[in-house]
N, C-alpha and C positions, 0 to 999 in steps of 0.2 A: 503493499498498501503507497501512497504517496505520504510523505512529512509536508508537514504545511508551506515550511517553506521553497518544497518542489512544486506543491502545487500550485504557489502564488507565483514562481518564477513561469510554469507553464502557462498558467492564465494570465500575467505579464507578455510573455513571448506572443502567445496565441490574440492577446489585444492589438498589440502595435503590429502584424501585418493583415490587420482587417483592412478592406479597399486595395491592398496593395496587388498588382497584377502577376504572373509567375511569368518566367524571361519562354520567350519562347518556345524555346528546344528543352522547356522543364515538363513538356509532360510524356514526353517518349521515354518508354523506359529501355531501359540497358538489360546488357545480358547478364548480370551480377545481380542486381535487386528487383525492387518492385517497384512501381510507381503510386502515389496515393492518388487518391478523387480530385484532391486539388491541384495536382500535376508535381508532387512534389517525390524526388526522389529518396527512397528507404535502403539505406546498406544492406546488402543480404550478411553482412560480420564485420563485426568489432574493427577487424586491419582496415577495412573498407570504409569505415565509419571516417578511424583517425586519419585517414587518407584523406578525406572528403573536409576533413575540418580540416588539416591542418595547411590543404590548398584554403582554404576560403579566411581562413585567419592571416595568411597570408598576403593573396588579395585585399583583405581588410588594414590590413598594417600599412601594407603600401597607399593606399588611396589616403590614409589622413594623414601618411607624414610626406606628400604631395601635395597635399591641403586641398582634396580632390574626395574629401566623404560621400558624393552624392555616390559618384560610382561604384560606392562598395554597397549601396543600399539592397541589392537582392541577394547579395552576399552575406548579409544581418538580418537576414530578415531565414533567408534559409540556414542557416549554422542553429536555427532553434528547431525547426523539425530535423537536422542530423545530432542534436545534441539527447531530442526528446529520442530517438531512436538505437544511440548508441544507451541511453538508462534502459530501455528497453533489452538490447541485446546481452547488458549484462543481469540486469536480474533475473532474464531466461536459461544462464551460459550455466557451466558448471564450477564458475570460480569461488575460491573461497568466500567467507562472509565478509571476515576483513578486507579481502580486496574489494568486494562488493562494498563498501560503504565509503572507501576509497574514491574509486569509480564516480560513486553518485554524489560526495564531496565535491569533487573536481567537477563534475558538471554542473550542480551548481555554482560553483564560483564565476563559470562562465557565460550559464546563461547569465548571472547576473552585471560580470563587465560588458559583455557584447551586449545585455540591454543598456546599459549607462549610453553607449555610442550611440544607439538606436534611438532610443531617446531625446539626444543631443540633436540628431535628424530633424525628429516630431517637434521641433520646437522646447527641449527642455535646456538645462544650460549648457553653454559651451563646453565641450568637453575634448582633450586630444585623447590620440591613442597610449601617450606615453602615460597617460594616468592611472590606464589601466596595465599596462604591458607587463607589469612584474605578478598581477595577479590570474592576468591570463599564461604568462610562460608558464608559473609553479602548475597550475594548473593542469596543461598538456601536461608536462612532466610526468605529473601524477596517472594520469591516463595512458601513459602509454609503459611510466613501469607498472600500473597495476590489469593492464592490457591482459585479457584471456590470452592465452599460448594456442 
């Protein structure tokens, strides 16, 4: 079952994407995963999800560092779906309970950090990537460390 923090984070991400249109190619299924009814790609494996997450993180970081956060808008919305998928994959895996707890904590941290960046794009307080970079990097290291093998 989801904790209050997880539920709040999921609700925050879901509310932040209302009204956004998927990218033209986001409805195409891929060989390795499914596509949800909203056109969001769901990774088939934890490793695939981590790879997608790393790519989106790099795109978002680059966009903010180039003072063009709008170019990261799509990735900021898709990252929430990828994080949800990673959490489901972790919870249904055979990883140790301690690893699951660490993975969920890292995912919650990423929801919060990327949520702050997304909120800024929707009229929130001014935010730079460097303001959340430490939290994002630490959470990414934790995910990689505790990922199912």
